[in-house]
C-alpha positions in Angstrom: -28.9 -64.4 -48.0 -25.8 -62.6 -46.7 -25.5 -58.9 -46.2 -22.7 -57.1 -48.1 -20.3 -56.5 -45.2 -17.2 -56.3 -47.3 -17.8 -53.0 -49.1 -18.0 -50.8 -46.0 -14.8 -52.4 -44.7 -13.0 -51.8 -48.0 -14.4 -48.3 -48.3 -13.2 -47.5 -44.7 -9.7 -48.8 -45.6 -9.6 -46.6 -48.6 -10.6 -43.4 -46.7 -8.0 -43.9 -43.9 -5.0 -42.7 -45.8 -6.8 -39.5 -46.8 -7.9 -38.5 -43.3 -4.4 -37.5 -42.0 -3.7 -35.5 -45.1 -6.9 -33.5 -44.7 -6.0 -32.9 -41.0 -2.5 -31.7 -41.9 -3.9 -29.4 -44.5 -6.4 -27.9 -42.1 -3.8 -27.5 -39.4 -1.4 -25.7 -41.8 -4.2 -23.4 -43.0 -5.2 -22.5 -39.4 -1.5 -21.7 -38.5 -1.1 -19.5 -41.6 -4.3 -17.6 -40.7 -3.1 -17.1 -37.1 0.3 -15.8 -38.2 -1.4 -13.4 -40.7 -3.6 -12.0 -37.9 -1.0 -11.8 -35.2 2.2 -11.2 -37.1 0.8 -8.6 -39.4 0.0 -5.9 -36.9 3.3 -6.5 -35.1 5.3 -6.0 -38.2 3.3 -2.9 -39.1 3.8 -1.5 -35.6 7.6 -2.1 -35.8 7.9 -0.4 -39.2 5.8 2.6 -38.2 7.8 5.7 -37.3 7.8 7.0 -33.7 6.0 10.3 -32.8 9.3 12.0 -32.2 10.5 11.6 -35.7 12.5 9.0 -37.7 14.1 6.2 -35.7 13.5 5.0 -32.2 14.6 8.2 -30.4 11.1 9.6 -30.1 9.7 10.1 -26.6 6.3 8.9 -25.4 3.6 11.5 -24.9 2.9 10.3 -21.4 6.5 11.0 -20.2 6.5 14.6 -21.4 4.6 16.0 -18.4 7.1 17.5 -15.9 6.7 18.6 -12.3 6.2 22.2 -13.5 2.8 21.5 -15.2 1.0 18.7 -13.3 -2.7 18.8 -14.0 -4.9 18.3 -10.9 -7.4 15.5 -10.4 -10.9 15.7 -9.2 -10.6 13.0 -6.4 -8.0 11.0 -4.4 -7.8 8.4 -7.1 -7.1 10.8 -9.9 -4.9 13.2 -8.0 -1.9 14.7 -10.0 1.3 13.1 -8.9 4.1 15.4 -7.7 7.3 15.2 -5.6 8.3 17.1 -2.5 10.3 20.3 -3.0 8.6 20.9 -6.4 6.0 23.3 -7.8 3.4 23.3 -10.5 1.5 26.0 -12.4 -1.7 25.0 -14.0 -5.3 26.2 -14.4 -8.6 25.3 -12.9 -12.2 26.5 -12.6 -14.4 28.0 -9.9 -16.5 25.3 -8.2 -14.3 22.2 -8.8 -12.1 20.3 -6.5 -8.4 20.1 -7.4 -6.2 17.3 -5.9 -2.5 16.7 -6.0 -0.4 14.0 -4.2 3.2 13.7 -3.1 5.2 11.2 -0.9 6.2 12.2 2.6 8.4 10.4 5.2 8.4 10.4 9.0 10.0 13.3 10.9 9.3 15.7 8.0 7.5 19.0 8.1 5.5 19.4 4.9 3.7 22.5 3.7 1.6 23.5 0.7 1.6 27.0 -0.6 -1.1 28.0 -3.1 -1.2 31.2 -5.2 -4.5 31.7 -7.0 -4.9 34.1 -10.0 -8.5 35.1 -9.9 -10.4 36.3 -13.0 -11.8 39.8 -13.2 -15.5 40.5 -13.1 -16.6 38.1 -10.4 -20.1 38.7 -9.3 -19.6 38.1 -5.6 -16.8 37.4 -3.0 -15.3 33.9 -3.0 -13.8 31.9 -0.2 -10.9 29.5 -1.0 -9.4 26.8 1.1 -6.4 24.4 0.9 -6.6 21.1 2.8 -3.9 18.5 3.5 -4.5 14.8 4.0 -2.0 12.3 5.5 -0.9 8.9 4.3 -4.2 7.2 5.2 -6.3 10.1 3.8 -7.1 11.7 7.2 -7.7 15.4 7.2 -4.9 17.1 9.1 -5.3 20.5 10.8 -2.9 23.2 9.8 -0.3 24.0 12.4 1.1 26.9 10.4 -0.2 29.1 7.6 -3.6 30.5 6.7 -5.6 27.7 4.9 -8.7 29.7 4.2 -9.2 33.3 2.9 -11.9 35.3 1.1 -11.3 37.3 -2.0 -13.3 40.4 -3.1 -14.5 40.7 -6.7 -11.8 43.3 -7.3 -8.9 41.0 -6.1 -6.8 39.4 -8.7 -4.5 37.3 -6.5 -5.0 35.2 -3.4 -2.4 33.3 -1.4 -3.2 30.5 1.1 -1.0 27.9 2.7 -1.1 25.0 5.1 1.5 23.2 7.2 0.4 20.2 9.3 2.2 18.9 12.3 5.4 16.9 12.1 4.9 13.5 10.5 5.2 10.7 13.1 6.6 7.2 12.3 3.7 5.6 14.2 0.6 6.7 16.2 -2.1 5.2 18.3 -5.2 4.0 16.7 -7.4 6.6 18.4 -5.1 9.5 17.6 -5.2 11.7 14.5 -1.4 12.3 14.3 -0.1 12.5 10.7 1.5 9.3 9.4 3.9 8.8 6.5 2.8 7.8 3.1 1.2 9.6 0.1 -0.1 13.0 1.1 -2.9 14.8 -0.7 -3.5 18.5 -1.2 -6.9 19.8 -2.1 -7.7 23.3 -3.3 -11.4 24.3 -3.5 -13.8 27.2 -3.3 -16.1 27.0 -0.3 -18.3 30.0 -1.0 -19.0 31.4 -4.4 -21.9 32.6 -6.6 -23.5 30.2 -9.0 -23.0 32.7 -11.8 -19.2 32.3 -11.4 -19.1 28.5 -11.7 -16.7 27.5 -14.5 -14.7 30.7 -14.5 -11.1 30.0 -15.3 -8.5 30.6 -12.6 -4.7 30.1 -12.4 -3.2 27.9 -9.7 0.4 27.7 -8.5 1.2 25.0 -5.9 4.5 24.8 -4.1 5.3 21.8 -1.9 8.0 21.7 0.7 9.3 18.9 3.0 11.9 19.7 5.6 13.4 17.1 8.0 15.4 14.0 8.1 12.8 11.6 6.8 13.8 8.7 9.0 10.8 6.4 9.3 12.4 4.0 11.7 11.6 3.8 15.4 14.9 5.3 16.4 14.4 8.3 14.1 17.9 9.7 13.6 19.7 7.9 16.4 22.6 5.9 15.1 23.2 3.6 18.1 19.6 3.3 19.4 18.1 0.0 20.0 21.1 -2.0 18.8 21.3 -3.8 22.2 18.2 -5.4 23.8 16.5 -3.4 26.6 16.5 -5.6 29.7 15.2 -4.6 33.1 17.4 -4.8 36.2 17.2 -8.3 37.5 18.7 -7.5 41.0 16.6 -4.6 42.0 17.4 -3.2 45.4 20.9 -4.4 45.7 23.2 -1.6 46.7 26.1 -0.8 44.4 29.7 -0.6 45.5 31.6 2.7 45.3 32.5 3.2 41.6 30.3 0.3 40.4 27.9 0.9 37.5 24.7 -1.0 37.1 24.6 -3.2 34.0 21.1 -3.6 32.6 22.0 -4.9 29.2 24.0 -8.1 30.2 21.8 -10.9 31.4 22.8 -14.6 31.6 20.6 -17.6 32.0 22.6 -18.9 35.0 20.2 -19.6 37.9 17.1 -19.5 35.8 16.8 -23.3 35.5 18.0 -24.4 38.9 16.4 -27.7 39.9 15.0 -28.5 36.5 17.3 -31.5 36.1 15.8 -33.2 39.2 13.5 -36.2 38.8 9.8 -35.3 38.2 10.6 -31.6 37.7 11.1 -29.4 34.7 11.0 -31.0 31.2 11.4 -34.6 32.6 8.4 -34.2 34.9 6.1 -33.1 32.1 6.8 -36.2 30.1 6.4 -38.5 33.1 3.1 -37.0 34.3 1.8 -36.9 30.7 2.6 -40.6 30.2 1.1 -41.6 33.5 -2.0 -39.6 32.8 -2.4 -41.4 29.5 -2.0 -44.8 31.0 -4.6 -44.0 33.7 -7.0 -42.7 31.2 -6.6 -45.9 29.1 -7.2 -48.2 32.1 -10.3 -46.2 33.1 -11.6 -46.5 29.5 -11.1 -50.2 29.4 -12.7 -50.6 32.9 -15.7 -48.5 31.9 -16.2 -50.6 28.7 -16.1 -53.9 30.6 -18.5 -52.5 33.2 -21.0 -51.4 30.6 -20.6 -54.5 28.5 -21.1 -57.1 31.3 -22.5 -55.3 34.3 -23.7 -58.5 36.0 -20.2 -59.9 36.4 -19.4 -57.1 38.7 -22.3 -57.7 41.1 -22.4 -61.4 41.4 
């Protein structure tokens, strides 16, 4: 008795034409759903009005902050960004750290001047300090100014400033000389009463940077290091009257005397290297034969 093998084959043939149609329908449906999800919000965002009013002339809220009202940060990473030769007026609180940052170049003399407007009715004297950190976040001592002062409860204003040393284009690894980069200014209260924590204060910061700002090794010299610095090759030779020693013109004449001779210079290196390779090969073969058949050598 035979098994009905023809029906499955015919059924399979009938279902083949319908399979591509179902695949196409599912593909079109998935594309339509993806377009509805992605294209819908994009069209809505395009048609929505800008914060500045009708049309595309509105400004972004993040670009409205100017250099006259830069909020301070609480760490190096969140420091308020400023530029040299600018000032800012903002508010702070007793007991918190206030950080600002600004770029500085080599050969510049930077300084930070801070004016604090203190609240009335403080319970105890407070001590305030301004610190400056160089391009690699190293604390720099103040060469000019008074970075730390104390204010009495009756004082309403306090001025402190700090001017580190001239920025150098480079420095030794062991030194603490100021280097160029992003400088940070920190204003904080060192000594205060816990009852005064959180009291609002006014802060005005003025940044100055004087100098050429040339970060190259020749710092301001137009013709420096354009010609190579070469030592005197004929030291001790007396000069003739009116003759000037030339230390920047050096020729290679006489440096390679005798290099063209046989077994000297570049030619000698190749010859001795090849000879050494041949000798090593012969020694290797001899050692192999000696270890393979040692009796042949001592017959």
